[in-house]
C-alpha positions in Angstrom: 18.3 -22.5 4.4 16.9 -19.0 4.1 13.5 -17.4 3.6 12.3 -14.9 1.0 9.4 -12.4 1.0 6.6 -13.8 -1.1 3.9 -11.3 -0.2 2.9 -8.4 2.0 -0.5 -9.0 3.5 -2.8 -6.3 4.9 -5.7 -7.1 7.2 -8.6 -5.0 6.2 -12.3 -4.3 6.4 -12.9 -4.5 2.7 -10.3 -6.3 0.5 -11.8 -5.1 -2.8 -11.8 -1.4 -1.8 -8.3 -1.5 -0.2 -6.7 -3.4 -3.1 -8.2 -0.9 -5.6 -6.5 1.9 -3.7 -3.1 0.1 -3.6 -3.4 -1.0 -7.3 -4.1 2.7 -8.3 -1.2 3.8 -6.1 1.2 1.4 -7.8 -0.2 1.9 -11.3 -1.6 -1.7 -11.8 -4.9 -3.5 -11.7 -5.9 -5.9 -9.0 -5.6 -9.5 -10.0 -8.6 -10.9 -11.8 -11.4 -12.4 -9.6 -10.5 -15.8 -8.3 -12.4 -18.1 -6.0 -13.2 -16.1 -3.0 -11.9 -12.8 -4.2 -13.9 -9.6 -3.7 -14.6 -7.9 -0.3 -13.0 -10.9 1.6 -9.8 -11.4 -0.4 -8.0 -9.7 -3.2 -4.4 -9.5 -4.4 -2.1 -7.5 -6.6 0.9 -8.9 -8.4 0.1 -12.6 -8.6 -0.9 -12.4 -12.3 0.7 -9.3 -13.6 3.5 -9.8 -16.1 6.6 -7.8 -15.3 5.6 -7.2 -11.7 8.7 -6.3 -9.8 7.4 -6.2 -6.2 6.2 -8.8 -3.8 2.6 -9.8 -4.1 0.2 -7.7 -2.0 -2.7 -9.6 -0.4 -5.7 -8.0 1.3 -7.7 -10.2 3.7 -10.9 -9.2 5.5 -10.7 -9.5 9.3 -13.4 -8.9 11.9 -11.5 -6.4 14.0 -10.5 -2.9 12.9 -7.1 -1.3 13.1 -6.4 -0.1 16.6 -2.7 1.1 16.8 0.2 2.5 14.7 1.7 0.0 12.2 4.9 -1.7 13.4 5.7 -2.3 9.7 4.9 0.0 6.8 5.7 0.5 3.2 8.1 3.2 1.9 7.4 4.4 -1.6 9.8 6.4 -3.8 8.8 8.9 -6.5 10.4 11.6 -8.7 8.0 14.3 -7.5 6.9 13.9 -3.9 4.4 16.8 -3.7 2.7 15.8 -6.9 2.5 12.1 -5.8 1.2 13.1 -2.3 -1.5 15.1 -4.1 -2.4 12.2 -6.4 -2.6 9.8 -3.4 -4.8 12.0 -1.4 -7.0 12.2 -4.4 -7.2 8.4 -4.3 -8.3 8.5 -0.6 -5.0 8.7 1.4 -4.7 11.1 4.3 -1.5 13.1 5.1 -0.3 12.5 8.6 2.9 14.7 8.5 6.0 15.8 6.5 9.4 14.9 7.9 12.9 16.1 7.1 15.5 14.0 8.9 18.9 12.6 8.1 19.0 14.3 4.7 15.7 12.8 3.6 12.3 14.5 3.2 9.2 12.3 3.3 5.5 12.4 3.8 3.7 9.9 6.0 0.2 9.1 4.9 -2.5 6.6 5.7 -4.4 4.5 3.2 -8.3 4.6 3.3 -8.3 2.0 6.2 -5.7 3.9 8.3 -2.5 1.9 7.4 0.5 4.2 7.5 3.0 4.4 4.6 5.6 6.9 3.5 6.4 8.7 0.2 9.9 10.1 -0.5 11.7 11.4 -3.5 15.0 10.3 -2.3 16.1 6.6 -2.5 17.1 5.5 1.0 
């Protein structure tokens, strides 16, 4: 018996706002409102035809983010500088640029401080 990834869940302050950021980042719309969706719960990928990634779920929790993520998303794009500019326009913040092991990437945070990376080289 093995397991498979079904979803990536981000704890957050406002599920509606954070899901809108990630939906725009990934070029999709949040799933339609369901029972309980909105600022307390939202998802991406549960109802999107042709979705190739795991479902992303956003769930409101009472506590805020307090430390660096132990797990983060790595995104790939054809034009890293242009994508970083687009994402900062959506509300991301640049943390730093890195150039190690033959790969250049930018680490950013989403509007609630969750780290993620953008590269133009497939790892």
